C-alpha positions as CSV (number, residue, x, y, z in Angstrom):
1,M,59.5,-44.8,77.8
2,S,59.5,-43.0,74.5
3,T,61.0,-44.4,71.2
4,K,63.7,-41.8,71.4
5,D,64.7,-43.1,74.7
6,D,64.7,-46.6,73.1
7,A,66.9,-45.7,70.4
8,A,69.6,-44.1,72.7
9,I,69.7,-47.0,74.9
10,I,70.2,-49.5,71.6
11,S,72.7,-47.0,70.3
12,N,74.8,-46.8,73.5
13,P,76.3,-50.5,73.5
14,V,77.5,-49.6,70.0
15,E,79.1,-46.2,70.6
16,E,81.0,-48.1,73.7
17,S,82.1,-50.9,71.4
18,L,83.3,-48.4,68.6
19,Q,85.2,-46.5,70.8
20,E,86.8,-49.8,72.2
21,W,87.7,-50.7,68.7
22,E,89.1,-47.4,68.2
23,E,91.3,-47.8,71.3
24,Q,92.5,-51.3,71.2
25,H,92.6,-52.0,66.9
26,L,92.5,-48.6,65.1
27,A,95.1,-46.6,66.8
28,E,97.8,-49.0,66.6
29,S,97.0,-49.7,62.8
30,L,97.0,-46.0,62.1
31,R,100.5,-45.8,64.1
32,R,101.9,-48.4,62.0
33,M,100.0,-47.6,58.5
34,P,99.1,-44.2,58.4
35,E,96.1,-43.7,55.9
36,S,96.8,-42.5,52.7
37,R,95.0,-39.0,53.2
38,D,93.4,-36.9,55.7
39,E,90.1,-37.0,54.2
40,F,88.3,-39.4,51.8
41,T,85.3,-37.8,49.7
42,T,83.4,-39.2,47.2
43,V,83.2,-37.9,43.6
44,S,81.1,-34.9,44.3
45,L,83.7,-34.0,47.1
46,K,81.4,-35.2,50.0
47,P,83.3,-36.3,52.9
48,I,83.1,-39.9,54.0
49,K,83.9,-41.3,57.2
50,R,86.1,-44.4,57.7
51,L,83.3,-46.5,59.1
52,Y,79.7,-46.9,59.2
53,T,77.9,-48.2,62.4
54,P,74.2,-48.8,63.5
55,A,74.9,-45.6,65.3
56,D,74.6,-43.7,61.9
57,I,71.2,-45.1,61.1
58,E,69.6,-44.9,64.6
59,G,67.2,-42.0,63.3
60,I,66.0,-44.0,60.5
61,D,62.8,-45.8,60.9
62,Y,62.4,-48.8,58.6
63,D,58.7,-48.7,57.6
64,R,58.8,-45.0,57.1
65,D,62.0,-44.4,55.6
66,I,63.0,-47.6,53.7
67,G,59.9,-50.2,53.6
68,Y,59.7,-53.0,51.2
69,P,60.1,-52.7,47.0
70,G,56.7,-51.7,45.3
71,A,55.7,-50.3,48.3
72,P,55.8,-46.6,49.8
73,P,58.4,-44.8,50.3
74,Y,59.7,-47.1,47.6
75,T,63.3,-46.6,48.5
76,R,63.9,-50.1,47.6
77,G,62.2,-50.0,44.1
78,I,58.8,-49.5,42.4
79,H,58.3,-53.3,41.6
80,P,58.1,-55.9,44.1
81,T,60.2,-58.1,42.5
82,G,62.8,-56.0,41.1
83,Y,64.4,-57.6,38.0
84,R,63.2,-61.1,38.9
85,A,60.4,-60.7,36.4
86,R,62.4,-59.4,33.6
87,P,65.4,-57.1,33.4
88,W,65.3,-53.4,32.8
89,T,64.8,-52.1,29.3
90,M,68.4,-52.3,27.3
91,R,68.0,-48.8,25.6
92,Q,71.3,-48.1,23.8
93,F,71.2,-44.4,22.6
94,A,72.0,-44.3,18.8
95,G,71.8,-41.6,16.2
96,F,74.1,-40.2,13.6
97,G,74.2,-39.4,9.8
98,S,71.1,-39.5,8.0
99,A,67.9,-41.2,9.0
100,F,68.9,-44.2,6.7
101,D,72.0,-44.6,8.8
102,T,70.5,-44.6,12.1
103,N,67.8,-47.0,10.8
104,R,70.5,-49.4,10.3
105,R,71.9,-49.1,13.4
106,F,68.5,-49.3,15.2
107,K,68.2,-52.7,13.6
108,Y,71.5,-53.9,14.1
109,L,71.3,-53.3,17.9
110,L,67.8,-54.9,18.2
111,E,69.1,-57.8,16.2
112,H,71.7,-58.2,18.9
113,G,69.3,-58.2,21.8
114,Q,68.2,-54.4,22.4
115,T,64.9,-54.1,24.1
116,G,64.0,-50.6,23.3
117,L,65.4,-47.8,21.1
118,S,66.7,-44.3,22.1
119,T,67.2,-41.4,19.4
120,A,70.0,-39.1,19.4
121,F,69.5,-36.0,17.2
122,D,71.9,-33.7,15.6
123,L,72.7,-30.1,16.9
124,P,70.5,-28.3,14.0
125,T,67.7,-30.4,14.9
126,L,68.1,-29.8,18.7
127,M,68.1,-26.2,17.8
128,G,65.0,-26.0,15.6
129,Y,66.8,-25.6,12.2
130,D,66.2,-27.5,8.9
131,S,69.4,-29.2,7.7
132,D,69.7,-26.9,4.7
133,H,69.5,-23.7,6.8
134,P,72.8,-21.6,6.9
135,I,73.4,-22.0,10.5
136,S,73.4,-25.9,10.1
137,E,76.4,-26.0,7.9
138,G,79.0,-28.3,9.0
139,E,77.0,-29.8,11.9
140,V,74.4,-31.8,10.0
141,G,74.4,-35.4,11.3
142,K,77.4,-34.9,13.3
143,C,76.3,-35.4,16.9
144,G,73.3,-37.3,16.1
145,V,70.6,-38.1,13.2
146,A,69.5,-35.2,11.0
147,I,65.8,-35.1,11.0
148,S,63.7,-32.0,9.4
149,S,60.4,-33.7,8.0
150,R,57.9,-36.2,8.6
151,E,59.6,-38.2,5.9
152,D,63.0,-38.4,7.5
153,M,61.0,-39.7,10.5
154,E,59.3,-42.3,8.3
155,V,62.9,-43.6,7.0
156,L,64.3,-43.4,10.6
157,F,61.7,-46.0,11.9
158,G,61.1,-47.8,8.4
159,G,60.8,-51.5,9.1
160,I,60.3,-51.0,13.0
161,P,56.9,-51.6,14.2
162,L,56.2,-48.5,16.6
163,D,53.7,-50.6,18.6
164,Q,56.1,-53.2,19.2
165,V,59.0,-51.5,20.6
166,T,59.1,-48.5,22.9
167,T,61.2,-45.4,21.6
168,S,62.9,-42.8,23.4
169,M,63.8,-39.2,22.0
170,T,66.5,-36.9,23.5
171,I,64.9,-33.8,22.0
172,N,63.9,-30.7,24.1
173,A,63.1,-27.3,22.5
174,P,61.8,-28.8,19.4
175,A,60.2,-31.6,21.2
176,S,56.8,-31.2,20.2
177,M,57.7,-30.7,16.6
178,I,59.6,-33.8,16.6
179,F,56.9,-35.9,18.5
180,A,54.5,-34.6,15.8
181,F,56.6,-35.8,13.0
182,F,56.8,-39.2,15.0
183,L,52.9,-39.5,15.3
184,A,52.5,-38.7,11.6
185,A,54.9,-41.3,10.9
186,A,53.2,-43.8,13.3
187,E,49.9,-42.8,11.6
188,R,51.3,-44.1,8.1
189,Q,52.2,-47.2,9.6
190,G,48.7,-47.9,10.8
191,V,49.4,-47.5,14.5
192,K,46.8,-46.1,17.0
193,L,48.2,-43.6,19.2
194,R,46.9,-45.8,22.1
195,D,49.3,-48.5,21.4
196,I,52.6,-46.6,21.2
197,G,55.1,-46.7,24.0
198,G,58.0,-44.7,24.7
199,T,59.3,-41.4,26.2
200,L,59.7,-37.8,24.9
201,Q,62.6,-36.0,26.7
202,N,60.8,-32.7,26.3
203,D,62.8,-31.1,29.6
204,I,63.5,-27.6,28.6
205,L,64.4,-26.3,32.3
206,K,67.6,-28.3,32.4
207,E,68.5,-26.7,29.3
208,Y,68.4,-23.1,31.0
209,I,70.3,-24.8,33.8
210,A,72.8,-27.0,32.0
211,Q,72.9,-28.0,28.4
212,K,72.0,-24.5,26.8
213,E,70.0,-25.7,23.6
214,W,67.1,-23.7,23.8
215,I,64.6,-21.3,21.3
216,Y,61.9,-19.9,23.3
217,P,61.9,-18.3,26.5
218,P,61.0,-20.5,29.7
219,R,57.1,-19.6,30.0
220,P,56.0,-20.1,26.6
221,A,58.6,-23.4,26.3
222,M,56.4,-24.4,29.4
223,R,53.3,-23.9,27.4
224,L,54.3,-26.4,24.9
225,I,55.4,-28.9,27.3
226,T,51.8,-28.8,29.1
227,D,50.2,-28.8,25.8
228,T,52.0,-32.4,25.4
229,F,51.1,-33.2,28.9
230,R,47.3,-32.9,27.8
231,F,47.5,-34.4,24.6
232,C,49.1,-37.8,25.9
233,A,46.9,-37.9,29.1
234,D,43.8,-37.8,26.7
235,K,45.2,-40.1,23.8
236,M,48.4,-41.8,24.8
237,P,48.2,-43.9,27.9
238,K,51.5,-45.7,27.2
239,W,53.6,-42.7,26.3
240,N,55.6,-41.0,29.0
241,S,55.2,-37.3,28.0
242,I,58.5,-35.9,29.6
243,S,61.7,-37.4,30.8
244,I,62.9,-35.2,33.6
245,S,67.0,-35.2,33.2
246,G,69.4,-34.9,35.5
247,Y,71.9,-36.3,33.2
248,H,72.8,-33.0,31.5
249,I,73.0,-31.5,35.0
250,R,75.7,-33.9,36.3
251,E,77.4,-33.7,32.9
252,A,77.7,-29.7,33.4
253,G,79.6,-30.5,36.7
254,A,76.7,-30.8,39.2
255,T,77.5,-32.9,42.3
256,A,75.2,-36.2,43.0
257,A,73.2,-33.8,45.4
258,Q,72.7,-31.0,42.9
259,E,71.7,-33.3,40.1
260,L,69.1,-34.9,42.4
261,A,67.9,-31.6,43.9
262,F,67.7,-29.9,40.6
263,T,66.1,-32.6,38.7
264,L,63.3,-33.4,41.1
265,R,62.7,-29.5,41.5
266,D,62.3,-29.3,38.0
267,G,59.6,-32.2,38.2
268,I,58.0,-30.4,40.8
269,E,57.9,-27.2,38.5
270,Y,56.1,-29.5,35.5
271,I,53.5,-30.8,38.1
272,E,52.8,-27.0,39.3
273,Y,52.8,-25.8,35.6
274,G,50.4,-28.8,34.6
275,I,48.0,-28.1,37.4
276,R,47.9,-24.5,36.4
277,A,47.1,-25.4,32.7
278,G,43.8,-27.4,34.4
279,L,45.1,-30.8,34.6
280,D,44.6,-32.7,37.7
281,V,47.5,-34.3,39.0
282,D,46.8,-37.9,38.8
283,Q,45.6,-37.3,34.9
284,F,49.2,-36.7,34.0
285,A,51.7,-37.5,36.8
286,P,52.1,-41.0,36.4
287,R,53.6,-40.8,32.8
288,L,56.2,-38.7,34.3
289,S,59.7,-40.0,33.9
290,F,63.3,-39.3,35.1
291,F,66.9,-39.6,33.7
292,F,69.8,-39.8,35.8
293,N,73.5,-39.7,35.3
294,A,75.6,-43.1,36.6
295,H,78.7,-41.6,37.7
296,N,82.0,-43.2,39.1
297,D,81.4,-43.1,42.8
298,F,79.5,-46.7,42.9
299,F,78.2,-46.1,46.3
300,E,76.8,-42.6,45.8
301,E,75.2,-43.5,42.8
302,I,73.2,-46.4,44.4
303,A,72.0,-44.0,47.3
304,K,71.3,-41.1,44.8
305,Y,68.5,-43.2,43.1
306,R,67.1,-44.4,46.3
307,A,66.9,-41.1,47.9
308,A,65.3,-40.0,44.6
309,R,62.3,-42.4,44.7
310,R,61.9,-41.6,48.4
311,I,61.6,-38.0,47.9
312,W,59.3,-38.3,44.7
313,Y,56.8,-40.1,47.1
314,R,56.8,-37.7,49.7
315,V,56.7,-34.9,47.1
316,M,53.7,-36.1,45.2
317,K,52.0,-37.5,48.4
318,E,52.3,-34.5,50.7
319,R,52.9,-31.6,48.4
320,F,50.4,-32.5,45.5
321,K,48.3,-34.7,47.6
322,A,48.2,-37.3,44.4
323,V,46.2,-40.2,45.2
324,N,47.0,-42.6,42.5
325,P,50.0,-44.8,43.8
326,K,51.4,-44.6,39.9
327,S,51.7,-40.8,40.5
328,W,53.9,-41.6,43.7
329,Q,56.2,-44.0,42.0
330,M,59.3,-42.5,40.1
331,R,60.2,-44.2,37.1
332,F,63.9,-43.5,35.3
333,H,66.0,-44.1,32.9
334,T,69.9,-44.1,33.5
335,Q,73.1,-43.3,31.1
336,T,76.4,-43.9,32.4
337,A,78.8,-40.8,32.6
338,G,80.0,-39.2,29.3
339,V,81.9,-37.0,30.9
340,S,83.9,-39.3,32.8
341,L,85.5,-41.1,29.6
342,T,88.7,-40.2,28.7
343,V,90.6,-39.7,25.3
344,Q,93.6,-41.1,27.0
345,Q,93.6,-45.0,27.0
346,P,90.0,-45.0,25.8
347,I,90.0,-48.6,26.3
348,N,89.6,-48.1,30.0
349,N,86.3,-46.7,29.4
350,I,84.7,-50.0,29.2
351,I,85.4,-50.7,32.8
352,R,84.2,-47.1,33.9
353,V,81.1,-47.9,32.1
354,A,80.8,-51.5,33.5
355,I,80.8,-50.1,37.0
356,Q,78.6,-47.1,36.2
357,A,75.8,-49.4,34.6
358,L,76.2,-51.9,37.6
359,A,75.6,-49.0,40.0
360,G,72.3,-48.0,37.8
361,V,71.0,-51.6,38.2
362,I,71.5,-51.8,41.8
363,G,70.0,-48.5,42.3
364,G,67.1,-49.9,40.7
365,T,66.9,-48.1,37.1
366,Q,64.1,-49.1,34.8
367,S,66.1,-48.6,31.8
368,L,69.6,-48.2,30.7
369,H,72.3,-47.0,28.4
370,C,76.0,-47.9,28.5
371,D,78.4,-45.2,26.6
372,G,80.4,-46.6,23.8
373,Y,84.1,-46.5,25.0
374,D,85.3,-44.2,22.2
375,E,82.8,-41.3,22.9
376,A,85.3,-39.2,24.4
377,L,86.8,-39.2,20.7
378,A,83.5,-39.1,18.7
379,L,80.1,-41.0,18.2
380,P,80.2,-44.9,18.8
381,T,81.2,-47.1,16.1
382,E,79.1,-50.1,15.7
383,R,81.7,-52.4,17.5
384,A,81.9,-49.9,20.6
385,A,78.0,-50.1,20.4
386,L,77.7,-53.7,20.5
387,I,80.2,-54.1,23.5
388,A,78.3,-51.4,25.6
389,L,75.1,-53.7,24.8
390,R,77.0,-56.7,25.8
391,T,78.2,-54.9,29.1
392,Q,74.5,-54.6,29.8
393,Q,73.4,-58.3,28.9
394,I,76.6,-59.6,31.2
395,I,75.3,-57.9,34.1
396,A,71.8,-58.8,33.7
397,H,72.9,-62.7,33.1
398,E,76.0,-63.4,34.7
399,T,76.5,-61.3,38.1
400,G,73.6,-62.2,39.7
401,V,72.4,-58.9,40.7
402,T,69.0,-59.5,39.3
403,N,68.5,-62.1,42.0
404,T,67.2,-60.1,44.9
405,V,65.8,-56.6,45.4
406,D,67.7,-53.7,46.4
407,P,70.9,-56.0,47.4
408,L,72.5,-53.3,49.4
409,G,69.5,-52.1,51.4
410,G,70.2,-52.2,54.9
411,S,74.0,-51.4,54.5
412,Y,74.6,-48.7,57.3
413,F,76.8,-46.6,54.6
414,I,74.1,-46.8,51.9
415,E,71.2,-46.2,54.2
416,K,73.4,-43.1,55.6
417,L,74.5,-42.1,52.5
418,T,71.0,-42.3,51.2
419,T,69.4,-40.0,54.0
420,E,72.3,-37.4,53.7
421,L,71.6,-37.1,50.0
422,E,67.6,-36.7,50.4
423,E,68.5,-33.8,53.3
424,E,70.4,-31.8,50.9
425,A,67.9,-32.1,48.2
426,W,65.6,-30.8,50.7
427,E,67.6,-28.0,51.4
428,Y,67.7,-26.8,47.7
429,F,63.9,-27.1,47.6
430,H,63.4,-24.7,50.4
431,K,65.7,-22.2,48.9
432,I,64.2,-22.5,45.2
433,D,60.6,-22.4,46.9
434,A,61.7,-19.2,48.6
435,M,62.5,-17.8,45.2
436,G,59.4,-18.3,43.9
437,G,59.9,-21.5,41.9
438,M,62.5,-23.1,39.2
439,V,61.8,-20.4,36.6
440,E,62.4,-18.0,38.8
441,A,65.7,-19.5,40.2
442,I,66.8,-20.2,36.5
443,E,66.1,-16.5,35.5
444,A,68.3,-15.3,38.6
445,G,71.0,-17.7,37.5
446,F,70.9,-19.8,41.0
447,P,71.1,-23.3,39.9
448,Q,73.8,-22.4,37.0
449,K,75.9,-20.7,39.8
450,E,75.8,-23.5,42.1
451,I,76.8,-26.1,39.3
452,Q,79.7,-23.7,37.9
453,E,81.1,-23.6,41.7
454,S,81.0,-27.4,41.9
455,A,82.7,-27.9,38.6
456,Y,85.4,-25.6,39.4
457,Q,86.3,-27.3,42.8
458,Y,86.3,-30.6,41.3
459,Q,88.7,-29.7,38.7
460,R,90.9,-27.9,41.2
461,A,90.7,-31.3,43.0
462,V,91.7,-33.4,39.8
463,E,94.6,-30.8,39.2
464,R,95.7,-31.1,42.7
465,G,96.0,-34.8,42.2
466,E,93.6,-35.3,45.1
467,K,91.2,-37.1,42.8
468,V,92.8,-39.7,40.5
469,I,91.7,-40.2,37.0
470,V,93.5,-43.2,35.4
471,G,95.4,-42.5,32.5
472,V,95.0,-39.0,33.0
473,N,96.9,-37.5,35.9
474,E,98.0,-41.1,37.1
475,Y,99.4,-44.1,35.5
476,E,100.0,-42.2,32.2
477,M,100.9,-43.8,28.8
478,E,101.0,-43.7,25.3
479,T,97.5,-44.5,24.1
480,S,98.9,-46.6,21.3
481,E,100.1,-49.1,23.9
482,L,96.5,-50.1,24.5
483,G,95.4,-49.7,21.1
484,E,93.9,-46.9,18.9
485,P,90.4,-47.1,18.4
486,N,88.8,-46.5,15.0
487,I,86.7,-43.3,14.7
488,L,83.0,-43.3,13.3
489,Q,83.4,-40.4,10.6
490,I,80.4,-38.1,9.4
491,D,81.4,-36.6,6.1
492,E,79.5,-34.0,4.4
493,T,77.8,-36.5,2.2
494,V,74.8,-36.4,4.7
495,A,74.4,-32.7,4.4
496,Q,74.2,-32.9,0.5
497,L,71.6,-35.8,1.1
498,Q,69.3,-33.7,3.3
499,M,69.5,-30.8,1.3
500,E,68.2,-32.9,-1.8
501,R,65.5,-34.2,0.1
502,L,64.1,-31.1,1.7
503,S,64.6,-29.6,-1.9
504,E,62.4,-32.5,-3.4
505,L,60.1,-32.4,-0.5
506,R,59.3,-28.5,-0.8
507,N,58.9,-28.8,-4.8
508,R,56.1,-31.6,-4.5
509,R,54.1,-30.6,-1.5
510,D,51.1,-28.4,-1.4
511,G,52.3,-25.1,-0.4
512,K,49.1,-23.8,0.3
513,A,48.1,-26.8,2.7
514,V,51.6,-25.9,4.3
515,Q,51.0,-22.3,4.7
516,A,47.4,-22.8,6.1
517,A,49.0,-25.1,8.8
518,L,51.4,-22.9,9.7
519,D,48.9,-19.8,10.1
520,A,46.9,-22.3,12.2
521,L,50.0,-22.8,14.3
522,C,50.6,-19.4,14.8
523,R,46.9,-18.5,15.6
524,G,46.7,-21.2,18.4
525,A,49.7,-20.4,19.8
526,E,48.3,-16.9,20.5
527,D,45.5,-18.5,22.4
528,P,46.6,-20.0,25.8
529,Q,43.4,-22.0,25.8
530,V,44.3,-23.9,22.7
531,N,46.3,-27.0,22.7
532,T,49.2,-26.5,20.2
533,M,49.8,-30.4,19.9
534,P,47.1,-31.4,17.2
535,L,48.2,-28.3,15.3
536,L,51.5,-29.4,15.2
537,I,50.7,-32.9,14.0
538,D,48.4,-30.9,11.3
539,C,51.7,-29.3,10.3
540,A,53.7,-32.6,10.1
541,R,50.7,-34.1,8.1
542,A,51.0,-31.1,5.5
543,D,54.9,-31.8,5.0
544,C,55.9,-28.5,6.9
545,T,59.8,-28.9,7.9
546,L,61.2,-28.5,11.4
547,G,62.3,-25.2,10.8
548,E,59.2,-24.0,9.4
549,M,57.3,-24.9,12.5
550,C,59.7,-23.5,14.9
551,D,60.0,-20.2,13.1
552,A,56.1,-20.0,13.0
553,L,56.2,-19.7,16.8
554,R,59.4,-17.3,17.0
555,P,57.3,-14.3,16.7
556,V,54.6,-15.4,18.9
557,F,56.6,-16.7,22.0
558,G,59.9,-14.8,21.3
559,E,63.4,-16.3,21.4
560,Y,65.7,-16.7,24.6
561,Q,68.9,-15.1,25.3
562,E,70.4,-16.1,28.2
563,P,71.2,-12.9,30.6
564,D,74.6,-12.4,32.1
565,F,74.4,-13.3,35.7
């Protein structure tokens, strides 16, 4: 008898008992107390059944689809003992004002138990402009730290040994330039490249899809990324050369399935471009990492993380024929959903963040950031940042969720939802592959349109009251009744300080050395066989500024203008 026949025999008693339950118990309950609405859905508007039973998972094979933690297909996690050896890295995102301001915040968080650093950069830095550029006016230090030079980077990490703490940097279009500043600063500390651990976000594809902070067109931008892959593979074995981000895709309005699909398909694109650049897949794939959102729907988020690991294993094993188990294992950072935070009754955001963080932990994240409760209003105050860190510490030490690996594994609901999300992701992969790849899909506006439609449908559900947001469309009250939070204010003295420091730097540096380094960068960029990373590090050593390095490449690579879709 076939395995399929066996499954049918096993499932029949469940289906019979389910029908009996519906007739003898459910029908009377619904007659006396009808359900509150006709359809129940996740945050992603995915329909959810009333009850899940063994019949919903009869197609799932334990060894093939679930398995054991630390073993393929990694559905249950990449470490055999989960968090029993040590908890995830508590990596609070921090960055505001000047490098001096953020350095003090870094040290404050480390003193209170944070175990890794994560750097937020201001808008001019994200766009590749120096703080004294006219287009930077009014934005210097406002949404992150202002970094325009190697000296700024040295101040940012002053007194923090870069070989003793891992550092994440959320930077994309000018990621190579900021990385060069970081490595030049580490060199000044006397730290060897091979001893530095951390992550560079470096994910330009999600900028075209969602966040819209770019400099160069997709193909030359991908060249900079593959140059980083090669450099890190050769010289920095502990460094993650890219963090492929679904976070911003979700923040733009994507569903959980779209976040999963577009993020992993971006990962596939980076692997393909790395191979085209001449790299062996097992040479650089083990140092790729991912970055996911933790939204409000507790179970959907947990299922998303489990599906992500399973998909990535199958992609790396079957599509790319990777043989190194490290290439098969998806490692990811999680951040709670900034888009879910409300200006109304902001103290409620503490509860939202705690639940989202718990989903990330149960889903098996390697590192975690909890948003400050005041981030719908401004960058987090020191008090809000401390509460966010304490949220992680309470989850780690007081809830018991670290005691066992994948505690919801085997739940009929979780396993079914994990499989459904995986199936939706594969469907998107097939569509994008048919277009020629993710770059081609972006150029056609496909993921952008999909996200726009999802965001529109969710907003309509909120406006109709089908999705309740506490304090916004239900349980409204005066904010003052729950207390008004203090707001972190960034004034224009930061911009003035940055302009003065840049002026002093330009006056004392060797102008000829600066020009020679920039000229060498241009020549190297014109030759596809030349790795730009060493040239960018030379520019950083010569005290070229961020804007000068980015500008040197604009005539070679061009500038991206988003087409009308």
